[in-house]
C-alpha positions as CSV (number, residue, x, y, z in Angstrom):
1,G,0.0,0.0,0.0
2,T,0.9,3.7,-0.1
3,V,0.6,6.2,2.7
4,P,-1.6,9.0,1.2
5,E,0.0,12.0,2.9
6,G,3.7,11.1,2.5
7,G,3.4,8.8,-0.6
8,K,5.5,6.2,1.2
9,V,5.2,2.6,0.1
10,I,4.5,0.3,3.0
11,A,3.9,-3.4,3.6
12,V,0.7,-4.4,5.6
13,K,0.6,-7.7,7.4
14,K,-2.7,-9.0,8.6
15,L,-2.4,-11.3,11.6
16,Q,-4.6,-14.4,12.1
17,E,-7.9,-13.6,13.9
18,N,-7.3,-13.7,17.6
19,A,-3.6,-14.3,17.1
20,P,-2.0,-15.3,20.4
21,I,0.6,-13.1,22.1
22,L,3.1,-15.0,24.1
23,A,3.9,-14.8,27.8
24,G,0.7,-12.8,28.6
25,K,1.8,-9.8,26.5
26,T,-1.0,-7.7,25.0
27,F,-1.0,-6.8,21.4
28,N,-0.5,-3.1,22.1
29,T,2.5,-3.9,24.4
30,V,4.2,-5.9,21.7
31,V,3.8,-3.4,18.9
32,Q,4.7,-0.4,21.1
33,N,8.0,-2.2,22.1
34,V,8.8,-2.9,18.4
35,M,7.9,0.6,17.2
36,A,10.5,2.0,19.8
37,L,13.3,0.0,18.1
38,K,15.2,2.3,15.8
39,H,18.2,0.6,14.0
40,I,19.2,0.2,10.4
41,N,19.1,-3.6,10.8
42,I,15.7,-3.8,12.5
43,V,12.6,-3.6,10.3
44,E,10.7,-0.4,11.0
45,L,7.1,-0.8,12.3
46,I,5.3,2.3,11.1
47,G,1.9,1.8,12.6
48,F,-0.8,-0.7,13.6
49,C,-4.5,-1.1,14.3
50,S,-6.5,-3.7,16.2
51,E,-10.3,-4.0,16.3
52,A,-12.7,-6.4,17.9
53,Q,-15.9,-7.2,16.1
54,K,-18.8,-9.6,17.0
55,K,-19.1,-12.4,14.5
56,L,-21.0,-15.7,14.3
57,V,-18.7,-18.6,14.6
58,Q,-19.4,-22.4,14.7
59,F,-18.7,-24.0,18.1
60,N,-19.7,-27.6,19.0
61,G,-22.0,-27.9,16.0
62,R,-23.9,-24.6,16.5
63,Y,-23.3,-20.9,15.8
64,I,-22.5,-18.6,18.6
65,Q,-21.6,-14.9,18.7
66,A,-18.0,-14.2,19.7
67,D,-15.6,-11.3,19.8
68,I,-13.1,-11.7,17.0
69,T,-10.1,-9.4,17.0
70,E,-8.5,-8.5,13.7
71,S,-5.0,-6.8,13.7
72,L,-2.9,-5.1,11.0
73,L,0.8,-4.2,11.2
74,C,2.2,-1.6,8.8
75,Y,5.9,-2.0,8.1
76,E,8.5,-0.3,5.8
77,Y,8.4,-2.0,2.4
78,L,11.5,-4.1,1.7
79,P,11.6,-4.9,-2.0
80,N,14.1,-7.7,-2.0
81,G,12.0,-10.0,0.2
82,S,13.3,-12.5,2.7
83,L,16.7,-14.0,3.1
84,N,15.0,-17.4,2.6
85,Q,13.8,-16.4,-0.8
86,N,17.2,-15.1,-1.8
87,L,19.1,-18.1,-0.6
88,F,16.7,-21.0,-1.4
89,G,14.1,-19.5,-3.7
90,T,11.3,-20.3,-1.3
91,K,8.7,-18.5,0.8
92,E,7.6,-19.7,4.2
93,G,5.3,-22.6,3.8
94,D,6.5,-23.7,0.4
95,S,7.1,-27.5,0.2
96,V,9.7,-27.4,-2.5
97,S,12.9,-25.4,-2.5
98,S,15.0,-24.3,-5.5
99,P,18.2,-22.3,-5.8
100,G,17.7,-18.6,-5.2
101,P,19.4,-15.8,-7.1
102,C,23.2,-15.6,-7.1
103,I,24.5,-13.7,-4.1
104,D,28.2,-12.7,-4.2
105,W,30.5,-13.1,-1.3
106,G,30.7,-9.4,-0.5
107,T,26.9,-9.2,-0.2
108,R,26.8,-12.4,1.9
109,F,29.3,-10.8,4.3
110,K,27.3,-7.6,4.4
111,I,24.2,-9.6,5.3
112,I,25.9,-11.5,8.1
113,N,27.5,-8.4,9.5
114,G,24.1,-6.6,9.4
115,I,22.3,-9.4,11.2
116,C,25.0,-9.4,13.9
117,Q,24.7,-5.6,14.3
118,G,21.0,-5.8,14.7
119,L,21.1,-8.6,17.2
120,C,23.8,-6.8,19.2
121,F,21.6,-3.8,19.3
122,L,18.7,-5.8,20.7
123,H,20.8,-7.6,23.3
124,N,22.4,-4.4,24.6
125,L,19.2,-2.3,25.1
126,D,18.7,-0.9,28.6
127,I,16.0,-3.6,28.8
128,P,17.5,-6.5,26.7
129,L,15.2,-8.1,24.1
130,I,15.7,-11.7,23.0
131,H,14.3,-12.3,19.5
132,M,13.7,-16.1,19.9
133,N,12.7,-16.8,16.3
134,L,15.8,-15.9,14.2
135,K,15.6,-17.7,10.8
136,P,15.9,-16.8,7.1
137,E,12.2,-16.1,6.8
138,N,12.5,-13.4,9.4
139,I,15.5,-11.5,7.8
140,L,14.2,-9.1,5.2
141,L,16.4,-7.3,2.6
142,D,16.0,-3.7,1.4
143,E,16.8,-2.4,-2.1
144,N,20.5,-2.3,-1.2
145,M,20.5,-5.8,0.3
146,I,20.8,-4.4,3.8
147,P,19.3,-7.1,6.2
148,K,16.6,-6.2,8.7
149,I,15.5,-8.4,11.5
150,A,11.7,-8.9,11.6
151,D,8.8,-10.7,13.4
152,F,9.0,-10.0,17.2
153,A,5.9,-12.0,18.1
154,M,8.0,-14.5,20.1
155,S,10.4,-12.0,21.6
156,R,11.1,-11.9,25.4
157,V,12.1,-8.9,27.4
158,F,14.5,-9.3,30.4
159,G,14.2,-7.4,33.6
160,E,17.0,-5.5,35.3
161,Q,20.0,-7.7,36.0
162,Q,18.1,-10.7,34.5
163,T,20.1,-12.9,32.1
164,R,18.0,-16.1,32.0
165,L,14.4,-17.3,32.3
166,C,12.5,-20.5,31.9
167,T,9.2,-21.4,30.3
168,Q,7.1,-24.5,30.1
169,K,5.6,-23.5,26.7
170,V,8.3,-24.0,24.1
171,V,7.4,-22.7,20.7
172,G,9.5,-21.8,17.7
173,S,11.0,-23.1,14.5
174,Y,12.6,-26.5,14.4
175,G,16.2,-26.5,13.4
176,Y,16.8,-23.0,14.8
177,M,15.9,-23.5,18.5
178,A,18.8,-23.8,20.9
179,P,18.9,-27.3,22.7
180,E,18.6,-25.8,26.2
181,Y,15.4,-24.0,25.1
182,L,14.0,-26.9,23.0
183,Y,14.5,-29.5,25.8
184,R,14.4,-27.5,29.0
185,G,12.7,-24.2,28.2
186,E,15.7,-22.1,29.1
187,I,15.9,-18.6,27.5
188,S,18.9,-16.4,27.3
189,A,20.8,-14.2,24.8
190,Q,22.7,-17.4,23.9
191,S,19.4,-18.7,22.4
192,D,19.6,-16.1,19.7
193,I,23.4,-16.7,19.2
194,Y,22.7,-20.4,18.5
195,S,20.2,-19.4,15.8
196,L,22.6,-16.8,14.5
197,G,25.3,-19.5,14.1
198,L,23.0,-21.7,12.0
199,L,22.0,-18.7,9.9
200,I,25.7,-17.9,9.2
201,I,26.3,-21.5,8.1
202,E,23.2,-21.3,5.7
203,I,24.4,-18.0,4.2
204,T,27.9,-19.3,3.6
205,T,27.0,-22.8,2.3
206,R,23.5,-22.1,0.8
207,E,22.6,-25.5,2.4
208,Q,19.1,-25.3,4.0
209,N,19.1,-26.4,7.6
210,C,15.4,-27.2,7.9
211,P,13.5,-27.7,4.6
212,A,9.7,-27.4,4.8
213,D,9.2,-31.2,4.4
214,N,11.8,-32.2,7.0
215,Q,12.8,-31.5,10.6
216,P,16.4,-32.7,10.9
217,S,18.5,-32.1,14.0
218,A,20.8,-29.0,13.9
219,R,23.7,-31.4,14.8
220,K,23.2,-33.4,11.6
221,F,23.1,-30.2,9.6
222,I,26.4,-28.9,11.1
223,E,28.1,-32.3,10.6
224,K,27.3,-32.1,6.8
């Protein structure tokens, strides 16, 4: 879409109806936190809206009236798509991968460096933010192939002096979750560093860690 007053092209993402927000965070809290993030390697969230409407939905074989929340997020438009599309020629949810466009080594290094800079920014905020879902689909590229970290729905914010927390609800992307999080629910900055390491391997080798039709262990991928 285009913003009428400024003529700025934007990307609008419509969330699933009643999309869950993790760890008891409200929709407004999540988006306000993301809108406050200003860094060249973090995707810019320009605005948002959320509205609840009463709709008839089917429940246990009959129709009932329920409050259904619809939410929209307005981001800066990044014309070169995701890192996943550029490396493997696939979008999230595709079942078949094919080689993406050729990316020279200088551009690959710039992408790796940019992701590292963005992650360093998040981890060194006054209130550190752990992304928790770092993967090629969540790295977007602008017209100059500058990478920007996106999708903060699973992010966690640490309190003062806090460096680690635990959860019983483990969610994320297979192949990119750190073992201590996958098996014990432990969350720390190292959770993102583990995912970053796998991303770097994918960028340098163009070998996909976790194809859509498979869920291999990260260890097997690294040993390849």
